[in-house]
mmCIF file of the N, C-alpha and C atoms, coordinates in Angstrom:
data_MODEL
# 
_entry.id   MODEL 
# 
loop_
_atom_site.group_PDB 
_atom_site.id 
_atom_site.type_symbol 
_atom_site.label_atom_id 
_atom_site.label_alt_id 
_atom_site.label_comp_id 
_atom_site.label_asym_id 
_atom_site.label_entity_id 
_atom_site.label_seq_id 
_atom_site.pdbx_PDB_ins_code 
_atom_site.Cartn_x 
_atom_site.Cartn_y 
_atom_site.Cartn_z 
_atom_site.occupancy 
_atom_site.B_iso_or_equiv 
_atom_site.pdbx_formal_charge 
_atom_site.auth_seq_id 
_atom_site.auth_comp_id 
_atom_site.auth_asym_id 
_atom_site.auth_atom_id 
_atom_site.pdbx_PDB_model_num 
ATOM 1   N N  . MET A 1 1  ? -31.239 45.114 -1.287  1.00 0.00 ? 1  MET A N  1 
ATOM 2   C CA . MET A 1 1  ? -30.991 43.708 -1.143  1.00 0.00 ? 1  MET A CA 1 
ATOM 3   C C  . MET A 1 1  ? -30.069 43.528 -2.344  1.00 0.00 ? 1  MET A C  1 
ATOM 4   N N  . THR A 1 2  ? -28.949 42.810 -2.156  1.00 0.00 ? 2  THR A N  1 
ATOM 5   C CA . THR A 1 2  ? -27.880 42.469 -3.115  1.00 0.00 ? 2  THR A CA 1 
ATOM 6   C C  . THR A 1 2  ? -28.294 41.164 -3.818  1.00 0.00 ? 2  THR A C  1 
ATOM 7   N N  . GLN A 1 3  ? -27.963 41.200 -5.095  1.00 0.00 ? 3  GLN A N  1 
ATOM 8   C CA . GLN A 1 3  ? -28.226 40.161 -5.904  1.00 0.00 ? 3  GLN A CA 1 
ATOM 9   C C  . GLN A 1 3  ? -27.149 39.108 -6.048  1.00 0.00 ? 3  GLN A C  1 
ATOM 10  N N  . ASN A 1 4  ? -27.406 37.864 -5.852  1.00 0.00 ? 4  ASN A N  1 
ATOM 11  C CA . ASN A 1 4  ? -26.389 36.796 -5.939  1.00 0.00 ? 4  ASN A CA 1 
ATOM 12  C C  . ASN A 1 4  ? -25.848 36.788 -7.411  1.00 0.00 ? 4  ASN A C  1 
ATOM 13  N N  . SER A 1 5  ? -24.649 36.959 -7.673  1.00 0.00 ? 5  SER A N  1 
ATOM 14  C CA . SER A 1 5  ? -24.080 37.009 -8.948  1.00 0.00 ? 5  SER A CA 1 
ATOM 15  C C  . SER A 1 5  ? -24.041 35.642 -9.629  1.00 0.00 ? 5  SER A C  1 
ATOM 16  N N  . SER A 1 6  ? -24.060 34.619 -8.749  1.00 0.00 ? 6  SER A N  1 
ATOM 17  C CA . SER A 1 6  ? -24.064 33.230 -9.219  1.00 0.00 ? 6  SER A CA 1 
ATOM 18  C C  . SER A 1 6  ? -25.354 32.778 -9.790  1.00 0.00 ? 6  SER A C  1 
ATOM 19  N N  . VAL A 1 7  ? -26.444 33.495 -9.589  1.00 0.00 ? 7  VAL A N  1 
ATOM 20  C CA . VAL A 1 7  ? -27.788 33.151 -9.996  1.00 0.00 ? 7  VAL A CA 1 
ATOM 21  C C  . VAL A 1 7  ? -27.947 33.776 -11.392 1.00 0.00 ? 7  VAL A C  1 
ATOM 22  N N  . PRO A 1 8  ? -28.272 32.948 -12.369 1.00 0.00 ? 8  PRO A N  1 
ATOM 23  C CA . PRO A 1 8  ? -28.373 33.480 -13.807 1.00 0.00 ? 8  PRO A CA 1 
ATOM 24  C C  . PRO A 1 8  ? -29.448 34.408 -13.876 1.00 0.00 ? 8  PRO A C  1 
ATOM 25  N N  . GLU A 1 9  ? -29.266 35.516 -14.701 1.00 0.00 ? 9  GLU A N  1 
ATOM 26  C CA . GLU A 1 9  ? -30.387 36.448 -15.038 1.00 0.00 ? 9  GLU A CA 1 
ATOM 27  C C  . GLU A 1 9  ? -31.389 35.805 -15.856 1.00 0.00 ? 9  GLU A C  1 
ATOM 28  N N  . ARG A 1 10 ? -32.615 36.396 -15.784 1.00 0.00 ? 10 ARG A N  1 
ATOM 29  C CA . ARG A 1 10 ? -33.695 35.857 -16.560 1.00 0.00 ? 10 ARG A CA 1 
ATOM 30  C C  . ARG A 1 10 ? -33.555 36.317 -17.907 1.00 0.00 ? 10 ARG A C  1 
ATOM 31  N N  . ARG A 1 11 ? -33.609 35.374 -18.835 1.00 0.00 ? 11 ARG A N  1 
ATOM 32  C CA . ARG A 1 11 ? -33.487 35.738 -20.287 1.00 0.00 ? 11 ARG A CA 1 
ATOM 33  C C  . ARG A 1 11 ? -34.728 35.829 -20.913 1.00 0.00 ? 11 ARG A C  1 
ATOM 34  N N  . HIS A 1 12 ? -35.179 36.843 -21.595 1.00 0.00 ? 12 HIS A N  1 
ATOM 35  C CA . HIS A 1 12 ? -36.492 36.955 -22.238 1.00 0.00 ? 12 HIS A CA 1 
ATOM 36  C C  . HIS A 1 12 ? -36.398 36.604 -23.663 1.00 0.00 ? 12 HIS A C  1 
ATOM 37  N N  . SER A 1 13 ? -35.137 36.301 -24.207 1.00 0.00 ? 13 SER A N  1 
ATOM 38  C CA . SER A 1 13 ? -35.045 36.014 -25.566 1.00 0.00 ? 13 SER A CA 1 
ATOM 39  C C  . SER A 1 13 ? -35.192 34.523 -25.959 1.00 0.00 ? 13 SER A C  1 
ATOM 40  N N  . VAL A 1 14 ? -35.547 33.739 -24.793 1.00 0.00 ? 14 VAL A N  1 
ATOM 41  C CA . VAL A 1 14 ? -35.712 32.260 -25.095 1.00 0.00 ? 14 VAL A CA 1 
ATOM 42  C C  . VAL A 1 14 ? -37.035 32.003 -25.877 1.00 0.00 ? 14 VAL A C  1 
ATOM 43  N N  . MET A 1 15 ? -36.972 31.293 -26.933 1.00 0.00 ? 15 MET A N  1 
ATOM 44  C CA . MET A 1 15 ? -38.132 31.004 -27.731 1.00 0.00 ? 15 MET A CA 1 
ATOM 45  C C  . MET A 1 15 ? -39.180 30.262 -26.887 1.00 0.00 ? 15 MET A C  1 
ATOM 46  N N  . SER A 1 16 ? -40.458 30.474 -27.360 1.00 0.00 ? 16 SER A N  1 
ATOM 47  C CA . SER A 1 16 ? -41.475 29.777 -26.565 1.00 0.00 ? 16 SER A CA 1 
ATOM 48  C C  . SER A 1 16 ? -41.424 28.329 -27.032 1.00 0.00 ? 16 SER A C  1 
ATOM 49  N N  . LEU A 1 17 ? -41.940 27.394 -26.187 1.00 0.00 ? 17 LEU A N  1 
ATOM 50  C CA . LEU A 1 17 ? -41.910 26.041 -26.405 1.00 0.00 ? 17 LEU A CA 1 
ATOM 51  C C  . LEU A 1 17 ? -42.571 25.693 -27.680 1.00 0.00 ? 17 LEU A C  1 
ATOM 52  N N  . PRO A 1 18 ? -42.225 24.820 -28.422 1.00 0.00 ? 18 PRO A N  1 
ATOM 53  C CA . PRO A 1 18 ? -43.033 24.266 -29.482 1.00 0.00 ? 18 PRO A CA 1 
ATOM 54  C C  . PRO A 1 18 ? -44.292 23.499 -29.190 1.00 0.00 ? 18 PRO A C  1 
ATOM 55  N N  . PRO A 1 19 ? -45.199 23.397 -29.959 1.00 0.00 ? 19 PRO A N  1 
ATOM 56  C CA . PRO A 1 19 ? -46.385 22.604 -29.565 1.00 0.00 ? 19 PRO A CA 1 
ATOM 57  C C  . PRO A 1 19 ? -46.006 21.216 -29.105 1.00 0.00 ? 19 PRO A C  1 
ATOM 58  N N  . ARG A 1 20 ? -46.841 20.568 -28.309 1.00 0.00 ? 20 ARG A N  1 
ATOM 59  C CA . ARG A 1 20 ? -46.573 19.205 -27.937 1.00 0.00 ? 20 ARG A CA 1 
ATOM 60  C C  . ARG A 1 20 ? -46.798 18.282 -29.210 1.00 0.00 ? 20 ARG A C  1 
ATOM 61  N N  . VAL A 1 21 ? -45.963 17.242 -29.076 1.00 0.00 ? 21 VAL A N  1 
ATOM 62  C CA . VAL A 1 21 ? -46.161 16.249 -30.119 1.00 0.00 ? 21 VAL A CA 1 
ATOM 63  C C  . VAL A 1 21 ? -47.455 15.493 -29.814 1.00 0.00 ? 21 VAL A C  1 
ATOM 64  N N  . GLU A 1 22 ? -48.250 15.570 -30.903 1.00 0.00 ? 22 GLU A N  1 
ATOM 65  C CA . GLU A 1 22 ? -49.512 14.953 -30.682 1.00 0.00 ? 22 GLU A CA 1 
ATOM 66  C C  . GLU A 1 22 ? -49.619 13.569 -31.687 1.00 0.00 ? 22 GLU A C  1 
ATOM 67  N N  . GLN A 1 23 ? -50.553 12.810 -31.268 1.00 0.00 ? 23 GLN A N  1 
ATOM 68  C CA . GLN A 1 23 ? -50.646 11.532 -32.019 1.00 0.00 ? 23 GLN A CA 1 
ATOM 69  C C  . GLN A 1 23 ? -50.872 11.709 -33.541 1.00 0.00 ? 23 GLN A C  1 
ATOM 70  N N  . GLY A 1 24 ? -51.546 12.722 -33.933 1.00 0.00 ? 24 GLY A N  1 
ATOM 71  C CA . GLY A 1 24 ? -51.838 12.873 -35.337 1.00 0.00 ? 24 GLY A CA 1 
ATOM 72  C C  . GLY A 1 24 ? -50.633 13.542 -36.181 1.00 0.00 ? 24 GLY A C  1 
ATOM 73  N N  . MET A 1 25 ? -49.526 13.815 -35.546 1.00 0.00 ? 25 MET A N  1 
ATOM 74  C CA . MET A 1 25 ? -48.448 14.432 -36.273 1.00 0.00 ? 25 MET A CA 1 
ATOM 75  C C  . MET A 1 25 ? -47.733 13.512 -37.166 1.00 0.00 ? 25 MET A C  1 
ATOM 76  N N  . SER A 1 26 ? -47.210 14.007 -38.240 1.00 0.00 ? 26 SER A N  1 
ATOM 77  C CA . SER A 1 26 ? -46.451 13.175 -39.152 1.00 0.00 ? 26 SER A CA 1 
ATOM 78  C C  . SER A 1 26 ? -45.092 12.996 -38.554 1.00 0.00 ? 26 SER A C  1 
ATOM 79  N N  . LYS A 1 27 ? -44.364 12.062 -39.079 1.00 0.00 ? 27 LYS A N  1 
ATOM 80  C CA . LYS A 1 27 ? -42.897 11.835 -38.563 1.00 0.00 ? 27 LYS A CA 1 
ATOM 81  C C  . LYS A 1 27 ? -42.086 12.953 -38.777 1.00 0.00 ? 27 LYS A C  1 
ATOM 82  N N  . ARG A 1 28 ? -42.354 13.699 -39.807 1.00 0.00 ? 28 ARG A N  1 
ATOM 83  C CA . ARG A 1 28 ? -41.512 14.942 -40.077 1.00 0.00 ? 28 ARG A CA 1 
ATOM 84  C C  . ARG A 1 28 ? -41.858 16.036 -39.133 1.00 0.00 ? 28 ARG A C  1 
ATOM 85  N N  . GLN A 1 29 ? -43.061 16.134 -38.789 1.00 0.00 ? 29 GLN A N  1 
ATOM 86  C CA . GLN A 1 29 ? -43.562 17.175 -37.769 1.00 0.00 ? 29 GLN A CA 1 
ATOM 87  C C  . GLN A 1 29 ? -42.920 16.791 -36.449 1.00 0.00 ? 29 GLN A C  1 
ATOM 88  N N  . ARG A 1 30 ? -43.009 15.583 -36.019 1.00 0.00 ? 30 ARG A N  1 
ATOM 89  C CA . ARG A 1 30 ? -42.383 15.132 -34.778 1.00 0.00 ? 30 ARG A CA 1 
ATOM 90  C C  . ARG A 1 30 ? -40.858 15.532 -34.719 1.00 0.00 ? 30 ARG A C  1 
ATOM 91  N N  . GLN A 1 31 ? -40.268 15.224 -35.830 1.00 0.00 ? 31 GLN A N  1 
ATOM 92  C CA . GLN A 1 31 ? -38.802 15.453 -35.932 1.00 0.00 ? 31 GLN A CA 1 
ATOM 93  C C  . GLN A 1 31 ? -38.448 16.998 -35.826 1.00 0.00 ? 31 GLN A C  1 
ATOM 94  N N  . MET A 1 32 ? -39.387 17.848 -36.437 1.00 0.00 ? 32 MET A N  1 
ATOM 95  C CA . MET A 1 32 ? -39.144 19.212 -36.316 1.00 0.00 ? 32 MET A CA 1 
ATOM 96  C C  . MET A 1 32 ? -39.305 19.700 -34.735 1.00 0.00 ? 32 MET A C  1 
ATOM 97  N N  . VAL A 1 33 ? -40.329 19.169 -34.174 1.00 0.00 ? 33 VAL A N  1 
ATOM 98  C CA . VAL A 1 33 ? -40.443 19.469 -32.678 1.00 0.00 ? 33 VAL A CA 1 
ATOM 99  C C  . VAL A 1 33 ? -39.169 19.085 -31.883 1.00 0.00 ? 33 VAL A C  1 
ATOM 100 N N  . PHE A 1 34 ? -38.762 17.807 -32.172 1.00 0.00 ? 34 PHE A N  1 
ATOM 101 C CA . PHE A 1 34 ? -37.603 17.298 -31.477 1.00 0.00 ? 34 PHE A CA 1 
ATOM 102 C C  . PHE A 1 34 ? -36.463 18.244 -31.665 1.00 0.00 ? 34 PHE A C  1 
ATOM 103 N N  . GLU A 1 35 ? -36.203 18.617 -32.886 1.00 0.00 ? 35 GLU A N  1 
ATOM 104 C CA . GLU A 1 35 ? -34.998 19.474 -33.151 1.00 0.00 ? 35 GLU A CA 1 
ATOM 105 C C  . GLU A 1 35 ? -35.105 20.804 -32.517 1.00 0.00 ? 35 GLU A C  1 
ATOM 106 N N  . GLN A 1 36 ? -36.308 21.420 -32.462 1.00 0.00 ? 36 GLN A N  1 
ATOM 107 C CA . GLN A 1 36 ? -36.481 22.676 -31.660 1.00 0.00 ? 36 GLN A CA 1 
ATOM 108 C C  . GLN A 1 36 ? -36.237 22.631 -30.218 1.00 0.00 ? 36 GLN A C  1 
ATOM 109 N N  . VAL A 1 37 ? -36.788 21.548 -29.636 1.00 0.00 ? 37 VAL A N  1 
ATOM 110 C CA . VAL A 1 37 ? -36.526 21.264 -28.245 1.00 0.00 ? 37 VAL A CA 1 
ATOM 111 C C  . VAL A 1 37 ? -35.042 21.064 -27.882 1.00 0.00 ? 37 VAL A C  1 
ATOM 112 N N  . LYS A 1 38 ? -34.435 20.216 -28.803 1.00 0.00 ? 38 LYS A N  1 
ATOM 113 C CA . LYS A 1 38 ? -32.919 19.899 -28.659 1.00 0.00 ? 38 LYS A CA 1 
ATOM 114 C C  . LYS A 1 38 ? -32.053 21.168 -28.606 1.00 0.00 ? 38 LYS A C  1 
ATOM 115 N N  . VAL A 1 39 ? -32.399 22.031 -29.444 1.00 0.00 ? 39 VAL A N  1 
ATOM 116 C CA . VAL A 1 39 ? -31.651 23.279 -29.599 1.00 0.00 ? 39 VAL A CA 1 
ATOM 117 C C  . VAL A 1 39 ? -31.797 24.105 -28.464 1.00 0.00 ? 39 VAL A C  1 
ATOM 118 N N  . GLN A 1 40 ? -33.068 24.153 -27.874 1.00 0.00 ? 40 GLN A N  1 
ATOM 119 C CA . GLN A 1 40 ? -33.333 24.830 -26.587 1.00 0.00 ? 40 GLN A CA 1 
ATOM 120 C C  . GLN A 1 40 ? -32.650 24.335 -25.429 1.00 0.00 ? 40 GLN A C  1 
ATOM 121 N N  . VAL A 1 41 ? -32.639 23.031 -25.388 1.00 0.00 ? 41 VAL A N  1 
ATOM 122 C CA . VAL A 1 41 ? -31.981 22.312 -24.247 1.00 0.00 ? 41 VAL A CA 1 
ATOM 123 C C  . VAL A 1 41 ? -30.483 22.534 -24.286 1.00 0.00 ? 41 VAL A C  1 
ATOM 124 N N  . GLN A 1 42 ? -29.852 22.501 -25.439 1.00 0.00 ? 42 GLN A N  1 
ATOM 125 C CA . GLN A 1 42 ? -28.360 22.769 -25.597 1.00 0.00 ? 42 GLN A CA 1 
ATOM 126 C C  . GLN A 1 42 ? -28.085 24.196 -25.293 1.00 0.00 ? 42 GLN A C  1 
ATOM 127 N N  . ASP A 1 43 ? -28.851 25.072 -25.660 1.00 0.00 ? 43 ASP A N  1 
ATOM 128 C CA . ASP A 1 43 ? -28.652 26.479 -25.370 1.00 0.00 ? 43 ASP A CA 1 
ATOM 129 C C  . ASP A 1 43 ? -28.635 26.749 -23.788 1.00 0.00 ? 43 ASP A C  1 
ATOM 130 N N  . ILE A 1 44 ? -29.666 26.194 -23.155 1.00 0.00 ? 44 ILE A N  1 
ATOM 131 C CA . ILE A 1 44 ? -29.743 26.400 -21.712 1.00 0.00 ? 44 ILE A CA 1 
ATOM 132 C C  . ILE A 1 44 ? -28.593 25.717 -21.036 1.00 0.00 ? 44 ILE A C  1 
ATOM 133 N N  . ALA A 1 45 ? -28.270 24.454 -21.502 1.00 0.00 ? 45 ALA A N  1 
ATOM 134 C CA . ALA A 1 45 ? -27.064 23.739 -20.847 1.00 0.00 ? 45 ALA A CA 1 
ATOM 135 C C  . ALA A 1 45 ? -25.850 24.514 -21.099 1.00 0.00 ? 45 ALA A C  1 
ATOM 136 N N  . ASN A 1 46 ? -25.601 25.049 -22.267 1.00 0.00 ? 46 ASN A N  1 
ATOM 137 C CA . ASN A 1 46 ? -24.383 25.872 -22.449 1.00 0.00 ? 46 ASN A CA 1 
ATOM 138 C C  . ASN A 1 46 ? -24.321 27.116 -21.568 1.00 0.00 ? 46 ASN A C  1 
ATOM 139 N N  . ARG A 1 47 ? -25.412 27.761 -21.427 1.00 0.00 ? 47 ARG A N  1 
ATOM 140 C CA . ARG A 1 47 ? -25.488 28.935 -20.731 1.00 0.00 ? 47 ARG A CA 1 
ATOM 141 C C  . ARG A 1 47 ? -25.088 28.626 -19.350 1.00 0.00 ? 47 ARG A C  1 
ATOM 142 N N  . TYR A 1 48 ? -25.745 27.689 -18.689 1.00 0.00 ? 48 TYR A N  1 
ATOM 143 C CA . TYR A 1 48 ? -25.550 27.299 -17.296 1.00 0.00 ? 48 TYR A CA 1 
ATOM 144 C C  . TYR A 1 48 ? -23.983 26.936 -17.051 1.00 0.00 ? 48 TYR A C  1 
ATOM 145 N N  . PHE A 1 49 ? -23.455 26.145 -18.069 1.00 0.00 ? 49 PHE A N  1 
ATOM 146 C CA . PHE A 1 49 ? -22.089 25.709 -18.070 1.00 0.00 ? 49 PHE A CA 1 
ATOM 147 C C  . PHE A 1 49 ? -21.204 26.928 -18.085 1.00 0.00 ? 49 PHE A C  1 
ATOM 148 N N  . GLU A 1 50 ? -21.464 27.835 -18.871 1.00 0.00 ? 50 GLU A N  1 
ATOM 149 C CA . GLU A 1 50 ? -20.572 29.124 -18.874 1.00 0.00 ? 50 GLU A CA 1 
ATOM 150 C C  . GLU A 1 50 ? -20.635 29.861 -17.703 1.00 0.00 ? 50 GLU A C  1 
ATOM 151 N N  . MET A 1 51 ? -21.870 29.999 -17.183 1.00 0.00 ? 51 MET A N  1 
ATOM 152 C CA . MET A 1 51 ? -22.099 30.807 -15.893 1.00 0.00 ? 51 MET A CA 1 
ATOM 153 C C  . MET A 1 51 ? -21.253 30.046 -14.816 1.00 0.00 ? 51 MET A C  1 
ATOM 154 N N  . SER A 1 52 ? -21.385 28.683 -14.698 1.00 0.00 ? 52 SER A N  1 
ATOM 155 C CA . SER A 1 52 ? -20.679 27.955 -13.743 1.00 0.00 ? 52 SER A CA 1 
ATOM 156 C C  . SER A 1 52 ? -19.193 28.236 -13.767 1.00 0.00 ? 52 SER A C  1 
ATOM 157 N N  . LEU A 1 53 ? -18.675 28.169 -15.050 1.00 0.00 ? 53 LEU A N  1 
ATOM 158 C CA . LEU A 1 53 ? -17.181 28.422 -15.195 1.00 0.00 ? 53 LEU A CA 1 
ATOM 159 C C  . LEU A 1 53 ? -16.773 29.821 -14.630 1.00 0.00 ? 53 LEU A C  1 
ATOM 160 N N  . ARG A 1 54 ? -17.661 30.763 -15.045 1.00 0.00 ? 54 ARG A N  1 
ATOM 161 C CA . ARG A 1 54 ? -17.375 32.206 -14.513 1.00 0.00 ? 54 ARG A CA 1 
ATOM 162 C C  . ARG A 1 54 ? -17.256 32.236 -13.049 1.00 0.00 ? 54 ARG A C  1 
ATOM 163 N N  . VAL A 1 55 ? -18.211 31.592 -12.341 1.00 0.00 ? 55 VAL A N  1 
ATOM 164 C CA . VAL A 1 55 ? -18.304 31.578 -10.916 1.00 0.00 ? 55 VAL A CA 1 
ATOM 165 C C  . VAL A 1 55 ? -16.965 30.850 -10.308 1.00 0.00 ? 55 VAL A C  1 
ATOM 166 N N  . LEU A 1 56 ? -16.752 29.691 -10.890 1.00 0.00 ? 56 LEU A N  1 
ATOM 167 C CA . LEU A 1 56 ? -15.512 28.914 -10.364 1.00 0.00 ? 56 LEU A CA 1 
ATOM 168 C C  . LEU A 1 56 ? -14.344 29.697 -10.639 1.00 0.00 ? 56 LEU A C  1 
ATOM 169 N N  . ARG A 1 57 ? -14.120 30.374 -11.792 1.00 0.00 ? 57 ARG A N  1 
ATOM 170 C CA . ARG A 1 57 ? -12.979 31.185 -12.006 1.00 0.00 ? 57 ARG A CA 1 
ATOM 171 C C  . ARG A 1 57 ? -12.821 32.401 -11.071 1.00 0.00 ? 57 ARG A C  1 
ATOM 172 N N  . ARG A 1 58 ? -14.013 32.949 -10.760 1.00 0.00 ? 58 ARG A N  1 
ATOM 173 C CA . ARG A 1 58 ? -13.920 34.122 -9.802  1.00 0.00 ? 58 ARG A CA 1 
ATOM 174 C C  . ARG A 1 58 ? -13.631 33.575 -8.426  1.00 0.00 ? 58 ARG A C  1 
ATOM 175 N N  . TRP A 1 59 ? -14.125 32.398 -8.026  1.00 0.00 ? 59 TRP A N  1 
ATOM 176 C CA . TRP A 1 59 ? -13.914 31.803 -6.658  1.00 0.00 ? 59 TRP A CA 1 
ATOM 177 C C  . TRP A 1 59 ? -12.341 31.481 -6.618  1.00 0.00 ? 59 TRP A C  1 
ATOM 178 N N  . LEU A 1 60 ? -11.822 30.802 -7.629  1.00 0.00 ? 60 LEU A N  1 
ATOM 179 C CA . LEU A 1 60 ? -10.366 30.511 -7.566  1.00 0.00 ? 60 LEU A CA 1 
ATOM 180 C C  . LEU A 1 60 ? -9.532  31.815 -7.594  1.00 0.00 ? 60 LEU A C  1 
ATOM 181 N N  . SER A 1 61 ? -9.855  32.828 -8.288  1.00 0.00 ? 61 SER A N  1 
ATOM 182 C CA . SER A 1 61 ? -9.026  34.039 -8.376  1.00 0.00 ? 61 SER A CA 1 
ATOM 183 C C  . SER A 1 61 ? -9.136  34.782 -7.015  1.00 0.00 ? 61 SER A C  1 
ATOM 184 N N  . ASP A 1 62 ? -10.180 34.532 -6.351  1.00 0.00 ? 62 ASP A N  1 
ATOM 185 C CA . ASP A 1 62 ? -10.134 35.252 -4.910  1.00 0.00 ? 62 ASP A CA 1 
ATOM 186 C C  . ASP A 1 62 ? -9.427  34.405 -3.859  1.00 0.00 ? 62 ASP A C  1 
ATOM 187 N N  . GLY A 1 63 ? -8.773  33.490 -4.305  1.00 0.00 ? 63 GLY A N  1 
ATOM 188 C CA . GLY A 1 63 ? -7.756  32.698 -3.422  1.00 0.00 ? 63 GLY A CA 1 
ATOM 189 C C  . GLY A 1 63 ? -8.384  31.613 -2.562  1.00 0.00 ? 63 GLY A C  1 
ATOM 190 N N  . HIS A 1 64 ? -9.423  31.158 -2.956  1.00 0.00 ? 64 HIS A N  1 
ATOM 191 C CA . HIS A 1 64 ? -10.073 30.087 -2.158  1.00 0.00 ? 64 HIS A CA 1 
ATOM 192 C C  . HIS A 1 64 ? -9.473  28.623 -2.551  1.00 0.00 ? 64 HIS A C  1 
# 
């Protein structure tokens, strides 16, 4: 079976998700959780954007 090159490979280096924000958390703790999640979301978005560009460049270079 051939692998679709436009499908991203699974990355095992992604950090585990931080704990859920709970009612008893301080404002500082909530901010720390928010920052951790924000960094993860940006990393994933950048990775998918870069992969999409690679696929588009390959598609254009093939003469489509």
